[in-house]
C-alpha positions in Angstrom: -63.2 27.8 -40.6 -64.1 31.4 -41.5 -66.3 31.6 -38.4 -63.2 30.7 -36.3 -61.1 33.4 -38.0 -63.9 36.0 -37.8 -64.7 35.5 -34.1 -63.2 37.8 -31.6 -63.7 35.0 -29.1 -61.1 32.9 -30.9 -58.4 35.7 -31.2 -58.6 36.8 -27.6 -57.4 33.6 -26.0 -54.7 33.1 -28.7 -53.4 36.6 -28.1 -53.5 36.2 -24.3 -51.6 32.9 -24.5 -48.9 34.2 -26.8 -48.5 37.3 -24.6 -48.1 35.2 -21.5 -45.5 33.1 -23.2 -43.7 36.2 -24.3 -43.9 37.5 -20.7 -42.3 34.3 -19.4 -39.2 34.8 -21.5 -37.8 37.8 -19.6 -38.8 36.3 -16.3 -36.7 33.1 -16.9 -34.0 34.4 -19.2 -32.9 37.5 -17.3 -32.7 36.2 -13.7 -29.5 38.1 -13.2 -30.7 41.4 -14.7 -32.0 44.3 -12.6 -35.7 44.0 -11.8 -36.8 47.2 -13.6 -35.2 45.9 -16.9 -37.0 42.6 -16.7 -40.3 44.3 -15.7 -40.1 46.8 -18.5 -39.2 44.2 -21.0 -42.0 42.0 -19.8 -44.6 44.8 -20.0 -43.4 45.8 -23.5 -43.4 42.2 -24.7 -46.8 41.4 -23.2 -48.4 44.6 -24.7 -46.7 44.2 -28.0 -47.6 40.6 -28.5 -51.1 40.9 -27.2 -52.1 43.9 -29.3 -50.0 42.7 -32.3 -51.8 39.4 -32.4 -55.2 41.1 -32.0 -54.2 43.5 -34.8 -53.4 40.6 -37.1 -56.7 39.0 -36.2 -58.4 42.3 -37.1 -56.6 42.4 -40.5 -57.5 38.7 -41.2 -61.2 39.3 -40.3 -61.4 42.5 -42.4 -59.8 40.8 -45.4 -62.1 37.8 -45.2 -65.2 40.0 -44.8 -64.1 42.2 -47.7 -63.6 39.2 -50.0 -66.9 37.6 -48.9 -68.7 40.9 -49.2 -70.0 40.8 -45.6 -68.3 44.0 -44.4 -71.0 46.3 -43.1 -71.9 49.0 -45.6 -70.9 51.9 -43.4 -67.4 50.4 -42.9 -65.0 51.6 -45.6 -62.3 49.0 -46.3 -59.6 51.7 -46.4 -60.5 52.8 -42.9 -60.8 49.4 -41.3 -57.5 48.2 -42.9 -55.8 51.4 -41.7 -57.0 50.7 -38.1 -55.5 47.2 -38.4 -52.2 48.5 -39.6 -52.1 51.3 -37.0 -52.5 48.6 -34.3 -50.2 46.0 -35.8 -47.1 47.8 -37.1 -46.2 49.9 -34.0 -46.8 46.9 -31.6 -44.6 44.5 -33.6 -42.0 47.3 -33.8 -42.2 47.5 -30.0 -41.6 43.7 -29.7 -38.7 43.8 -32.1 -37.0 46.8 -30.3 -37.5 45.1 -26.9 -36.1 41.8 -28.1 -33.1 43.5 -29.7 -32.4 45.5 -26.5 -32.7 42.5 -24.3 -30.5 40.4 -26.5 -27.9 43.2 -26.5 -28.0 43.4 -22.7 -27.5 39.6 -22.5 -24.5 39.7 -24.8 -22.9 42.6 -22.9 -23.4 41.0 -19.5 -21.6 37.8 -20.4 
């Protein structure tokens, strides 16, 4: 189980699948919206979901390696956790802002 969570090969397809599903939402939900709005939303959601899931994978892997004591000696836990938070927090904020903006547009266009 830990091998699956520690492997970049397992996080990559999961992140890609979630990002593609997130990209499909603006494509189908906003058929009547202007193309630039849907494209911008799609790009923001794809990037945010993809990097956000990879950031969560990074945090999970670093946490497991820290607990098991298998983190390389030159990797300080504070730095590698900081990298994970620096990836994860802004990208999930981007997803939240994009979803809020698009939902607001849907409600005003009704």
